[in-house]
C-alpha atoms as an extended CHARMM CRD file, in Angstrom:
* protein
*
       291  EXT
         1         1  MET       CA            124.0970000000      110.2960000000      106.6790000000  PROA      1               0.0000000000
         2         2  GLN       CA            120.8950000000      109.2410000000      104.9050000000  PROA      2               0.0000000000
         3         3  VAL       CA            120.8150000000      110.2970000000      101.2610000000  PROA      3               0.0000000000
         4         4  PRO       CA            118.2710000000      109.2180000000       98.6200000000  PROA      4               0.0000000000
         5         5  ALA       CA            119.3910000000      107.4800000000       95.4670000000  PROA      5               0.0000000000
         6         6  HSD       CA            119.6130000000      109.5820000000       92.3100000000  PROA      6               0.0000000000
         7         7  PHE       CA            116.2620000000      110.6700000000       90.8480000000  PROA      7               0.0000000000
         8         8  GLU       CA            114.8890000000      113.0370000000       88.2330000000  PROA      8               0.0000000000
         9         9  TYR       CA            112.4400000000      115.7780000000       89.1950000000  PROA      9               0.0000000000
        10        10  GLU       CA            109.4190000000      117.0750000000       87.2920000000  PROA      10              0.0000000000
        11        11  ARG       CA            106.9260000000      119.7020000000       88.4980000000  PROA      11              0.0000000000
        12        12  ALA       CA            103.3630000000      119.3110000000       87.2240000000  PROA      12              0.0000000000
        13        13  THR       CA            101.3270000000      122.4060000000       86.4030000000  PROA      13              0.0000000000
        14        14  SER       CA             97.9060000000      120.7590000000       86.0120000000  PROA      14              0.0000000000
        15        15  VAL       CA             96.2110000000      117.4120000000       86.4980000000  PROA      15              0.0000000000
        16        16  PRO       CA             96.4900000000      116.5240000000       82.7740000000  PROA      16              0.0000000000
        17        17  HSD       CA            100.1610000000      117.4950000000       82.8750000000  PROA      17              0.0000000000
        18        18  ALA       CA            100.7490000000      115.3050000000       85.9420000000  PROA      18              0.0000000000
        19        19  LEU       CA             99.0300000000      112.3670000000       84.2580000000  PROA      19              0.0000000000
        20        20  ALA       CA            101.1290000000      112.8940000000       81.1230000000  PROA      20              0.0000000000
        21        21  LEU       CA            104.3150000000      112.9010000000       83.1840000000  PROA      21              0.0000000000
        22        22  LEU       CA            103.3110000000      109.7220000000       85.0140000000  PROA      22              0.0000000000
        23        23  ALA       CA            102.5270000000      108.0340000000       81.7060000000  PROA      23              0.0000000000
        24        24  LYS       CA            105.8530000000      109.2050000000       80.2470000000  PROA      24              0.0000000000
        25        25  PHE       CA            108.0750000000      108.0340000000       83.0930000000  PROA      25              0.0000000000
        26        26  GLY       CA            106.1490000000      104.8730000000       83.8720000000  PROA      26              0.0000000000
        27        27  PRO       CA            105.9250000000      102.7310000000       87.0140000000  PROA      27              0.0000000000
        28        28  GLU       CA            109.3200000000      103.8540000000       88.3170000000  PROA      28              0.0000000000
        29        29  SER       CA            107.9790000000      107.3620000000       88.9110000000  PROA      29              0.0000000000
        30        30  ARG       CA            106.3000000000      108.5010000000       92.1310000000  PROA      30              0.0000000000
        31        31  VAL       CA            103.9920000000      111.3730000000       92.9740000000  PROA      31              0.0000000000
        32        32  LEU       CA            105.3310000000      113.9230000000       95.4620000000  PROA      32              0.0000000000
        33        33  ALA       CA            102.6980000000      115.7120000000       97.5420000000  PROA      33              0.0000000000
        34        34  GLY       CA            103.4980000000      116.4100000000      101.1900000000  PROA      34              0.0000000000
        35        35  GLY       CA            106.4360000000      114.0110000000      101.0940000000  PROA      35              0.0000000000
        36        36  HSD       CA            106.4110000000      113.1760000000      104.7960000000  PROA      36              0.0000000000
        37        37  SER       CA            106.1790000000      109.4430000000      104.0930000000  PROA      37              0.0000000000
        38        38  LEU       CA            107.9310000000      109.2100000000      100.7270000000  PROA      38              0.0000000000
        39        39  ILE       CA            111.0510000000      111.2700000000      101.4730000000  PROA      39              0.0000000000
        40        40  PRO       CA            112.0210000000      109.3360000000      104.6430000000  PROA      40              0.0000000000
        41        41  MET       CA            111.5840000000      106.0740000000      102.7240000000  PROA      41              0.0000000000
        42        42  MET       CA            113.8040000000      107.4410000000       99.9580000000  PROA      42              0.0000000000
        43        43  LYS       CA            116.4690000000      108.4920000000      102.4510000000  PROA      43              0.0000000000
        44        44  LEU       CA            116.4900000000      104.9410000000      103.8230000000  PROA      44              0.0000000000
        45        45  ARG       CA            116.5950000000      103.5620000000      100.2360000000  PROA      45              0.0000000000
        46        46  LEU       CA            113.3370000000      101.6880000000      100.9170000000  PROA      46              0.0000000000
        47        47  ALA       CA            111.9180000000      103.5870000000       97.9550000000  PROA      47              0.0000000000
        48        48  GLN       CA            114.0740000000      104.4470000000       94.9520000000  PROA      48              0.0000000000
        49        49  PRO       CA            111.9170000000      106.1130000000       92.3140000000  PROA      49              0.0000000000
        50        50  GLU       CA            113.6490000000      107.1560000000       89.1310000000  PROA      50              0.0000000000
        51        51  THR       CA            111.4660000000      110.2660000000       88.7930000000  PROA      51              0.0000000000
        52        52  LEU       CA            109.4760000000      112.3890000000       91.2260000000  PROA      52              0.0000000000
        53        53  VAL       CA            106.4030000000      114.1590000000       89.8570000000  PROA      53              0.0000000000
        54        54  ASP       CA            105.6900000000      117.1000000000       92.1560000000  PROA      54              0.0000000000
        55        55  ILE       CA            101.9780000000      118.0160000000       92.2410000000  PROA      55              0.0000000000
        56        56  ASN       CA            102.1400000000      120.7500000000       94.8810000000  PROA      56              0.0000000000
        57        57  ASP       CA            101.1810000000      123.4550000000       92.3510000000  PROA      57              0.0000000000
        58        58  LEU       CA             97.8550000000      121.7620000000       91.5730000000  PROA      58              0.0000000000
        59        59  ALA       CA             95.5950000000      124.1420000000       93.4800000000  PROA      59              0.0000000000
        60        60  GLU       CA             92.5690000000      122.5620000000       91.7860000000  PROA      60              0.0000000000
        61        61  LEU       CA             93.0720000000      119.5250000000       94.0470000000  PROA      61              0.0000000000
        62        62  ALA       CA             93.0520000000      121.5020000000       97.3140000000  PROA      62              0.0000000000
        63        63  TYR       CA             89.4960000000      122.1370000000       98.5310000000  PROA      63              0.0000000000
        64        64  LEU       CA             86.7400000000      121.1230000000      100.9340000000  PROA      64              0.0000000000
        65        65  ARG       CA             83.1420000000      121.6680000000       99.9110000000  PROA      65              0.0000000000
        66        66  VAL       CA             79.6480000000      120.2190000000      100.1440000000  PROA      66              0.0000000000
        67        67  GLU       CA             78.2080000000      119.2270000000       96.7910000000  PROA      67              0.0000000000
        68        68  GLU       CA             75.2980000000      116.9140000000       95.9140000000  PROA      68              0.0000000000
        69        69  SER       CA             74.8540000000      115.8360000000       99.5650000000  PROA      69              0.0000000000
        70        70  GLU       CA             78.5070000000      114.8460000000       99.8490000000  PROA      70              0.0000000000
        71        71  LEU       CA             81.5480000000      116.2750000000      101.5730000000  PROA      71              0.0000000000
        72        72  ARG       CA             84.1420000000      116.4700000000       98.8170000000  PROA      72              0.0000000000
        73        73  ILE       CA             87.8020000000      116.7160000000       99.7540000000  PROA      73              0.0000000000
        74        74  GLY       CA             90.5030000000      117.3910000000       97.1990000000  PROA      74              0.0000000000
        75        75  ALA       CA             93.3900000000      114.9750000000       97.4440000000  PROA      75              0.0000000000
        76        76  LEU       CA             95.9340000000      117.7990000000       97.8900000000  PROA      76              0.0000000000
        77        77  THR       CA             94.0770000000      119.2340000000      100.9010000000  PROA      77              0.0000000000
        78        78  ARG       CA             96.4880000000      119.5100000000      103.8350000000  PROA      78              0.0000000000
        79        79  HSD       CA             95.8000000000      117.8060000000      107.1490000000  PROA      79              0.0000000000
        80        80  ALA       CA             95.6970000000      121.1890000000      108.8630000000  PROA      80              0.0000000000
        81        81  GLU       CA             93.0170000000      122.3930000000      106.4420000000  PROA      81              0.0000000000
        82        82  LEU       CA             90.8230000000      119.3900000000      107.1720000000  PROA      82              0.0000000000
        83        83  LEU       CA             91.3310000000      119.8430000000      110.9150000000  PROA      83              0.0000000000
        84        84  SER       CA             90.3380000000      123.5110000000      110.7670000000  PROA      84              0.0000000000
        85        85  SER       CA             87.3690000000      123.0060000000      108.4490000000  PROA      85              0.0000000000
        86        86  PRO       CA             84.0200000000      123.8820000000      110.1320000000  PROA      86              0.0000000000
        87        87  ILE       CA             82.1650000000      122.0030000000      107.3860000000  PROA      87              0.0000000000
        88        88  ALA       CA             84.0920000000      118.7830000000      108.0050000000  PROA      88              0.0000000000
        89        89  GLY       CA             83.7180000000      119.0880000000      111.7750000000  PROA      89              0.0000000000
        90        90  LEU       CA             79.9940000000      119.7830000000      111.5390000000  PROA      90              0.0000000000
        91        91  HSD       CA             79.1560000000      116.7560000000      109.4230000000  PROA      91              0.0000000000
        92        92  PHE       CA             81.9180000000      114.3240000000      110.4100000000  PROA      92              0.0000000000
        93        93  PRO       CA             83.5880000000      114.9990000000      113.7800000000  PROA      93              0.0000000000
        94        94  ILE       CA             85.4150000000      111.6830000000      113.3350000000  PROA      94              0.0000000000
        95        95  LEU       CA             87.7130000000      113.4830000000      110.8740000000  PROA      95              0.0000000000
        96        96  HSD       CA             88.6540000000      116.1460000000      113.4140000000  PROA      96              0.0000000000
        97        97  ASP       CA             89.1450000000      113.4420000000      116.0660000000  PROA      97              0.0000000000
        98        98  ALA       CA             91.5720000000      111.6090000000      113.8000000000  PROA      98              0.0000000000
        99        99  GLU       CA             93.4030000000      114.6960000000      112.5670000000  PROA      99              0.0000000000
       100       100  ARG       CA             94.0970000000      115.9560000000      116.0950000000  PROA      100             0.0000000000
       101       101  ARG       CA             96.0790000000      112.7750000000      116.7480000000  PROA      101             0.0000000000
       102       102  ILE       CA             98.0340000000      112.6690000000      113.4910000000  PROA      102             0.0000000000
       103       103  ALA       CA            101.7160000000      113.5390000000      113.9280000000  PROA      103             0.0000000000
       104       104  ASP       CA            102.3610000000      117.1920000000      114.8350000000  PROA      104             0.0000000000
       105       105  PRO       CA            101.5320000000      120.6560000000      113.4480000000  PROA      105             0.0000000000
       106       106  ILE       CA            104.5830000000      120.6690000000      111.1690000000  PROA      106             0.0000000000
       107       107  VAL       CA            103.5020000000      117.4400000000      109.4840000000  PROA      107             0.0000000000
       108       108  ARG       CA             99.8410000000      118.4550000000      109.3960000000  PROA      108             0.0000000000
       109       109  ASN       CA            100.6930000000      121.7710000000      107.7250000000  PROA      109             0.0000000000
       110       110  ARG       CA            102.4450000000      120.0160000000      104.8580000000  PROA      110             0.0000000000
       111       111  GLY       CA            101.0710000000      116.4710000000      104.6350000000  PROA      111             0.0000000000
       112       112  THR       CA             98.0830000000      115.8250000000      102.3710000000  PROA      112             0.0000000000
       113       113  ILE       CA             94.9380000000      113.7400000000      102.7150000000  PROA      113             0.0000000000
       114       114  GLY       CA             95.5200000000      111.9740000000       99.4230000000  PROA      114             0.0000000000
       115       115  GLY       CA             99.1370000000      111.2550000000      100.2290000000  PROA      115             0.0000000000
       116       116  SER       CA             98.2350000000      109.6060000000      103.5230000000  PROA      116             0.0000000000
       117       117  LEU       CA             95.6030000000      107.4140000000      101.8900000000  PROA      117             0.0000000000
       118       118  CYS       CA             97.8610000000      106.4210000000       98.9950000000  PROA      118             0.0000000000
       119       119  GLN       CA            100.7060000000      105.5370000000      101.3610000000  PROA      119             0.0000000000
       120       120  ALA       CA             98.4000000000      102.7090000000      102.5180000000  PROA      120             0.0000000000
       121       121  ASP       CA            100.1490000000      102.1950000000      105.8370000000  PROA      121             0.0000000000
       122       122  PRO       CA             98.2000000000       99.6000000000      107.8850000000  PROA      122             0.0000000000
       123       123  SER       CA             98.3130000000      102.0350000000      110.8300000000  PROA      123             0.0000000000
       124       124  GLU       CA             96.9830000000      105.0420000000      108.8980000000  PROA      124             0.0000000000
       125       125  ASP       CA             94.3350000000      106.9190000000      110.9030000000  PROA      125             0.0000000000
       126       126  LEU       CA             92.4420000000      108.5040000000      108.0190000000  PROA      126             0.0000000000
       127       127  SER       CA             92.0980000000      105.1910000000      106.1950000000  PROA      127             0.0000000000
       128       128  ALA       CA             90.1840000000      103.8520000000      109.1910000000  PROA      128             0.0000000000
       129       129  ALA       CA             88.1120000000      107.0310000000      109.5340000000  PROA      129             0.0000000000
       130       130  PHE       CA             87.0990000000      107.0550000000      105.8800000000  PROA      130             0.0000000000
       131       131  ALA       CA             86.3670000000      103.3160000000      106.0240000000  PROA      131             0.0000000000
       132       132  ALA       CA             83.9110000000      103.9770000000      108.8610000000  PROA      132             0.0000000000
       133       133  LEU       CA             82.2690000000      106.7090000000      106.7610000000  PROA      133             0.0000000000
       134       134  ARG       CA             82.1370000000      104.5380000000      103.6270000000  PROA      134             0.0000000000
       135       135  ALA       CA             83.8670000000      107.1690000000      101.5400000000  PROA      135             0.0000000000
       136       136  THR       CA             84.4060000000      106.9290000000       97.7990000000  PROA      136             0.0000000000
       137       137  MET       CA             87.7170000000      107.6260000000       96.0830000000  PROA      137             0.0000000000
       138       138  VAL       CA             87.8720000000      109.4320000000       92.7440000000  PROA      138             0.0000000000
       139       139  ILE       CA             90.7880000000      108.3730000000       90.5480000000  PROA      139             0.0000000000
       140       140  GLU       CA             91.8080000000      110.0430000000       87.2910000000  PROA      140             0.0000000000
       141       141  GLY       CA             93.9300000000      108.5670000000       84.5350000000  PROA      141             0.0000000000
       142       142  GLY       CA             94.5980000000      108.8940000000       80.8550000000  PROA      142             0.0000000000
       143       143  SER       CA             91.5290000000      106.7940000000       80.0450000000  PROA      143             0.0000000000
       144       144  GLY       CA             89.1630000000      108.8210000000       82.2270000000  PROA      144             0.0000000000
       145       145  THR       CA             87.7820000000      109.0280000000       85.7480000000  PROA      145             0.0000000000
       146       146  ARG       CA             86.6560000000      106.1460000000       87.9540000000  PROA      146             0.0000000000
       147       147  THR       CA             85.3300000000      105.8330000000       91.4770000000  PROA      147             0.0000000000
       148       148  VAL       CA             86.3120000000      103.1710000000       94.0000000000  PROA      148             0.0000000000
       149       149  PRO       CA             84.7990000000      102.5200000000       97.4480000000  PROA      149             0.0000000000
       150       150  GLU       CA             87.3020000000      103.2650000000      100.1940000000  PROA      150             0.0000000000
       151       151  ARG       CA             87.0080000000       99.6860000000      101.3810000000  PROA      151             0.0000000000
       152       152  ALA       CA             88.2420000000       98.4550000000       98.0030000000  PROA      152             0.0000000000
       153       153  PHE       CA             90.9220000000      101.1340000000       97.6400000000  PROA      153             0.0000000000
       154       154  HSD       CA             93.6610000000       99.3930000000       99.6390000000  PROA      154             0.0000000000
       155       155  LEU       CA             94.9130000000       96.0890000000       98.2640000000  PROA      155             0.0000000000
       156       156  GLY       CA             97.2780000000       95.4480000000      101.1520000000  PROA      156             0.0000000000
       157       157  PRO       CA            100.0840000000       97.1180000000      103.0880000000  PROA      157             0.0000000000
       158       158  TYR       CA            101.4880000000      100.0240000000      101.0540000000  PROA      158             0.0000000000
       159       159  GLU       CA             99.4400000000       99.0450000000       97.9900000000  PROA      159             0.0000000000
       160       160  THR       CA             96.3350000000      100.6330000000       96.4710000000  PROA      160             0.0000000000
       161       161  VAL       CA             94.2710000000      100.2830000000       93.2970000000  PROA      161             0.0000000000
       162       162  VAL       CA             95.7730000000      103.5030000000       91.8860000000  PROA      162             0.0000000000
       163       163  ALA       CA             97.7460000000      102.5440000000       88.7760000000  PROA      163             0.0000000000
       164       164  PRO       CA            101.1920000000      104.0500000000       88.0690000000  PROA      164             0.0000000000
       165       165  ASP       CA             99.6640000000      106.4180000000       85.4910000000  PROA      165             0.0000000000
       166       166  GLU       CA             96.7250000000      107.5100000000       87.6820000000  PROA      166             0.0000000000
       167       167  LEU       CA             96.0910000000      110.0700000000       90.4360000000  PROA      167             0.0000000000
       168       168  LEU       CA             93.7720000000      110.0300000000       93.4040000000  PROA      168             0.0000000000
       169       169  THR       CA             92.0120000000      113.3800000000       92.9850000000  PROA      169             0.0000000000
       170       170  GLU       CA             89.0860000000      113.4710000000       95.4110000000  PROA      170             0.0000000000
       171       171  ILE       CA             87.4800000000      111.8170000000       98.4320000000  PROA      171             0.0000000000
       172       172  ARG       CA             83.6820000000      111.8740000000       98.6810000000  PROA      172             0.0000000000
       173       173  VAL       CA             81.7510000000      111.2170000000      101.8820000000  PROA      173             0.0000000000
       174       174  PRO       CA             77.9410000000      110.9350000000      101.7710000000  PROA      174             0.0000000000
       175       175  ILE       CA             76.0790000000      113.2250000000      104.1780000000  PROA      175             0.0000000000
       176       176  LEU       CA             73.0840000000      111.4370000000      105.7350000000  PROA      176             0.0000000000
       177       177  PRO       CA             70.6780000000      112.6820000000      108.4360000000  PROA      177             0.0000000000
       178       178  GLY       CA             70.6950000000      111.3220000000      111.9760000000  PROA      178             0.0000000000
       179       179  GLY       CA             74.3840000000      110.5260000000      112.0930000000  PROA      179             0.0000000000
       180       180  GLY       CA             77.2150000000      110.8080000000      114.5880000000  PROA      180             0.0000000000
       181       181  SER       CA             80.8380000000      109.7200000000      114.4540000000  PROA      181             0.0000000000
       182       182  ALA       CA             83.9870000000      109.4730000000      116.5800000000  PROA      182             0.0000000000
       183       183  TYR       CA             87.5850000000      108.2430000000      116.4750000000  PROA      183             0.0000000000
       184       184  LEU       CA             89.7130000000      107.0040000000      119.3660000000  PROA      184             0.0000000000
       185       185  LYS       CA             93.3590000000      106.0220000000      119.3790000000  PROA      185             0.0000000000
       186       186  VAL       CA             95.9540000000      104.6170000000      121.7480000000  PROA      186             0.0000000000
       187       187  ASP       CA             99.5420000000      105.5340000000      120.9340000000  PROA      187             0.0000000000
       188       188  ARG       CA            102.8340000000      105.3880000000      122.7990000000  PROA      188             0.0000000000
       189       189  ARG       CA            103.3490000000      109.1520000000      122.5950000000  PROA      189             0.0000000000
       190       190  ALA       CA            101.4580000000      112.0830000000      121.1230000000  PROA      190             0.0000000000
       191       191  GLY       CA            101.3630000000      112.0250000000      117.3390000000  PROA      191             0.0000000000
       192       192  ASP       CA            102.8010000000      108.5200000000      117.0000000000  PROA      192             0.0000000000
       193       193  TRP       CA            101.3800000000      105.7330000000      114.9010000000  PROA      193             0.0000000000
       194       194  PRO       CA             98.6050000000      103.9820000000      116.8480000000  PROA      194             0.0000000000
       195       195  VAL       CA             99.0250000000      100.8420000000      118.8840000000  PROA      195             0.0000000000
       196       196  GLY       CA             95.3610000000      100.4450000000      118.0590000000  PROA      196             0.0000000000
       197       197  ALA       CA             92.6190000000      102.7830000000      116.8670000000  PROA      197             0.0000000000
       198       198  ALA       CA             88.9180000000      102.6380000000      116.0990000000  PROA      198             0.0000000000
       199       199  GLY       CA             86.4800000000      104.9290000000      114.3620000000  PROA      199             0.0000000000
       200       200  ALA       CA             82.7160000000      104.5990000000      114.4110000000  PROA      200             0.0000000000
       201       201  ALA       CA             79.8280000000      106.1790000000      112.5240000000  PROA      201             0.0000000000
       202       202  LEU       CA             76.2060000000      105.6180000000      113.5030000000  PROA      202             0.0000000000
       203       203  TRP       CA             72.8960000000      106.6350000000      111.9930000000  PROA      203             0.0000000000
       204       204  LEU       CA             69.8860000000      106.3850000000      114.2810000000  PROA      204             0.0000000000
       205       205  ASP       CA             66.1190000000      106.3440000000      114.0110000000  PROA      205             0.0000000000
       206       206  GLY       CA             65.1430000000      106.9050000000      117.6230000000  PROA      206             0.0000000000
       207       207  ASP       CA             67.0630000000      104.2380000000      119.5180000000  PROA      207             0.0000000000
       208       208  THR       CA             67.4090000000      101.9450000000      116.5110000000  PROA      208             0.0000000000
       209       209  ILE       CA             70.6190000000      101.7680000000      114.5030000000  PROA      209             0.0000000000
       210       210  THR       CA             69.7490000000      102.1410000000      110.8260000000  PROA      210             0.0000000000
       211       211  GLU       CA             73.3510000000      102.0240000000      109.6370000000  PROA      211             0.0000000000
       212       212  ALA       CA             76.7740000000      101.6330000000      111.2080000000  PROA      212             0.0000000000
       213       213  GLY       CA             80.3510000000      101.9540000000      110.0630000000  PROA      213             0.0000000000
       214       214  ILE       CA             83.4460000000      100.8080000000      111.9660000000  PROA      214             0.0000000000
       215       215  GLY       CA             87.0170000000      101.5640000000      110.9130000000  PROA      215             0.0000000000
       216       216  LEU       CA             90.0840000000      100.0470000000      112.5490000000  PROA      216             0.0000000000
       217       217  ALA       CA             93.7900000000      100.8490000000      112.2430000000  PROA      217             0.0000000000
       218       218  ALA       CA             96.9180000000       98.9610000000      113.3280000000  PROA      218             0.0000000000
       219       219  VAL       CA             95.0340000000       95.8330000000      114.4430000000  PROA      219             0.0000000000
       220       220  GLY       CA             94.9810000000       93.7800000000      111.2440000000  PROA      220             0.0000000000
       221       221  ALA       CA             91.4170000000       94.5590000000      110.1600000000  PROA      221             0.0000000000
       222       222  GLU       CA             90.6450000000       93.6320000000      106.5570000000  PROA      222             0.0000000000
       223       223  HSD       CA             90.1230000000       96.7940000000      104.4760000000  PROA      223             0.0000000000
       224       224  PHE       CA             90.3870000000       98.8420000000      107.7040000000  PROA      224             0.0000000000
       225       225  SER       CA             86.8040000000       97.8330000000      108.5570000000  PROA      225             0.0000000000
       226       226  ALA       CA             84.7400000000       95.4890000000      110.7390000000  PROA      226             0.0000000000
       227       227  ALA       CA             81.9370000000       94.3170000000      108.4680000000  PROA      227             0.0000000000
       228       228  GLU       CA             80.7430000000       91.5450000000      110.7830000000  PROA      228             0.0000000000
       229       229  ALA       CA             80.3210000000       93.9600000000      113.6800000000  PROA      229             0.0000000000
       230       230  GLU       CA             78.4660000000       96.3850000000      111.4180000000  PROA      230             0.0000000000
       231       231  ASP       CA             76.0870000000       93.6050000000      110.3750000000  PROA      231             0.0000000000
       232       232  PHE       CA             75.3990000000       92.8700000000      114.0390000000  PROA      232             0.0000000000
       233       233  LEU       CA             74.6190000000       96.5110000000      114.7900000000  PROA      233             0.0000000000
       234       234  ARG       CA             72.3340000000       97.1640000000      111.8440000000  PROA      234             0.0000000000
       235       235  GLY       CA             68.7530000000       97.1390000000      113.1890000000  PROA      235             0.0000000000
       236       236  ALA       CA             69.8780000000       96.6970000000      116.8070000000  PROA      236             0.0000000000
       237       237  GLN       CA             69.1910000000       99.0450000000      119.6830000000  PROA      237             0.0000000000
       238       238  ALA       CA             71.8800000000      101.6450000000      120.3810000000  PROA      238             0.0000000000
       239       239  THR       CA             72.7530000000      100.3280000000      123.8310000000  PROA      239             0.0000000000
       240       240  ASP       CA             76.0390000000       99.9090000000      125.6560000000  PROA      240             0.0000000000
       241       241  ASP       CA             75.5510000000       96.1330000000      125.5590000000  PROA      241             0.0000000000
       242       242  SER       CA             75.1590000000       96.2090000000      121.7790000000  PROA      242             0.0000000000
       243       243  PHE       CA             78.2990000000       98.2780000000      121.4600000000  PROA      243             0.0000000000
       244       244  ALA       CA             80.2820000000       95.9810000000      123.7380000000  PROA      244             0.0000000000
       245       245  ARG       CA             79.2380000000       92.9570000000      121.6900000000  PROA      245             0.0000000000
       246       246  ALA       CA             80.0980000000       94.7700000000      118.4510000000  PROA      246             0.0000000000
       247       247  GLY       CA             83.5450000000       95.4740000000      119.8650000000  PROA      247             0.0000000000
       248       248  GLN       CA             84.0200000000       91.8010000000      120.6620000000  PROA      248             0.0000000000
       249       249  ILE       CA             82.9790000000       90.8040000000      117.1490000000  PROA      249             0.0000000000
       250       250  ALA       CA             85.3270000000       93.3620000000      115.6180000000  PROA      250             0.0000000000
       251       251  ALA       CA             88.2250000000       92.0580000000      117.7050000000  PROA      251             0.0000000000
       252       252  GLU       CA             87.4710000000       88.4420000000      116.7950000000  PROA      252             0.0000000000
       253       253  HSD       CA             87.8950000000       89.2410000000      113.0950000000  PROA      253             0.0000000000
       254       254  CYS       CA             91.1640000000       91.1620000000      113.4930000000  PROA      254             0.0000000000
       255       255  THR       CA             94.5700000000       89.5860000000      112.9300000000  PROA      255             0.0000000000
       256       256  PRO       CA             97.0300000000       91.8590000000      114.7520000000  PROA      256             0.0000000000
       257       257  VAL       CA            100.7270000000       91.0690000000      114.9290000000  PROA      257             0.0000000000
       258       258  SER       CA            103.0850000000       91.5570000000      117.8230000000  PROA      258             0.0000000000
       259       259  ASP       CA            105.6740000000       94.2820000000      117.2600000000  PROA      259             0.0000000000
       260       260  GLN       CA            107.5060000000       97.0610000000      119.0790000000  PROA      260             0.0000000000
       261       261  ARG       CA            104.2060000000       98.8190000000      119.7600000000  PROA      261             0.0000000000
       262       262  GLY       CA            102.6340000000       95.9320000000      121.6240000000  PROA      262             0.0000000000
       263       263  PRO       CA            101.6710000000       92.2340000000      121.6880000000  PROA      263             0.0000000000
       264       264  ALA       CA             98.8730000000       90.8880000000      119.5070000000  PROA      264             0.0000000000
       265       265  ASP       CA             96.5850000000       90.0800000000      122.4530000000  PROA      265             0.0000000000
       266       266  TYR       CA             96.7860000000       93.6580000000      123.7050000000  PROA      266             0.0000000000
       267       267  LYS       CA             95.9890000000       95.0230000000      120.2440000000  PROA      267             0.0000000000
       268       268  ARG       CA             92.9840000000       92.7210000000      120.0090000000  PROA      268             0.0000000000
       269       269  HSD       CA             91.8240000000       93.9950000000      123.4110000000  PROA      269             0.0000000000
       270       270  LEU       CA             92.1880000000       97.5570000000      122.1370000000  PROA      270             0.0000000000
       271       271  ALA       CA             90.1310000000       96.7380000000      119.0370000000  PROA      271             0.0000000000
       272       272  ALA       CA             87.2320000000       95.6280000000      121.2330000000  PROA      272             0.0000000000
       273       273  GLU       CA             87.4450000000       98.3900000000      123.8190000000  PROA      273             0.0000000000
       274       274  LEU       CA             88.0820000000      101.2860000000      121.4380000000  PROA      274             0.0000000000
       275       275  THR       CA             85.2890000000      100.1490000000      119.1170000000  PROA      275             0.0000000000
       276       276  ALA       CA             82.7900000000      100.1390000000      121.9900000000  PROA      276             0.0000000000
       277       277  ARG       CA             83.9710000000      103.5440000000      123.2290000000  PROA      277             0.0000000000
       278       278  ALA       CA             83.8780000000      105.0930000000      119.7530000000  PROA      278             0.0000000000
       279       279  LEU       CA             80.3440000000      103.7670000000      119.2460000000  PROA      279             0.0000000000
       280       280  ARG       CA             79.2240000000      105.3110000000      122.5310000000  PROA      280             0.0000000000
       281       281  ARG       CA             80.6740000000      108.6750000000      121.5600000000  PROA      281             0.0000000000
       282       282  ALA       CA             79.1570000000      108.4640000000      118.0800000000  PROA      282             0.0000000000
       283       283  ARG       CA             75.7560000000      107.7450000000      119.6630000000  PROA      283             0.0000000000
       284       284  ALA       CA             76.0610000000      110.8180000000      121.8880000000  PROA      284             0.0000000000
       285       285  ARG       CA             76.9080000000      112.9910000000      118.8850000000  PROA      285             0.0000000000
       286       286  ALA       CA             74.0730000000      111.5370000000      116.8120000000  PROA      286             0.0000000000
       287       287  ARG       CA             71.7210000000      112.6110000000      119.5890000000  PROA      287             0.0000000000
       288       288  GLY       CA             73.1330000000      116.1030000000      119.5690000000  PROA      288             0.0000000000
       289       289  GLY       CA             75.4750000000      115.7580000000      122.5220000000  PROA      289             0.0000000000
       290       290  GLU       CA             79.1220000000      115.0830000000      123.1820000000  PROA      290             0.0000000000
       291       291  ALA       CA             80.5170000000      112.1090000000      125.1320000000  PROA      291             0.0000000000
């Protein structure tokens, strides 16, 4: 029988209250949102927080809206809410692509966007999707509010820039004209962590790529992104050959590891192939179609 170690429980009633509780109980406290990652780790004794600070009553952190040419997503927004959001799907279909492949309806109904990002699992789908979109993270603490680019948010596996007395409160994604996006994933069974996954966002001026974003999960990509492949694409023609070469470049800069989900060479192959396919689908969407 798997039972967590002893812990204290506090329920926050507002963001300032949550921050005060985190400051009071220090680095041995953990935030409880959806709990689908934290609770299993506690049951296995891989995580043994002394205090849980439950933020599920913080309705002010659960929203999706367009403001100042950005899609703004509250950190307590549930996966199911993002998946069902017409606004998110209209501007960034990559988010719906990713959400459809995350776990199952039970997890999506309870799990939160902020919780998934703060878990910082190297195989996390939304981290790759938001990396492709060049999102910005809003973090609140006792000393004020700061913003961090998504690509600087994760310091390594299961580690982010959020301090023990801070909260991730919002994700902001800039809305730019002429864009299209897509996310593709290979997993062993529906809803599983990916063997490899790639997200792509393209902005076009005619057939010329004005900007590109590539996010990768589970293949050892630094900061969940493929900066060298993006540099290659910027200013290039949006052709299948360009996308194939971008996929090769992305794969060359990945450092996957062999594990129970597959050997490193196969994951590197997936990085190249899925990147090219995601770019083709993003191009079709940027042109007003669907691949």
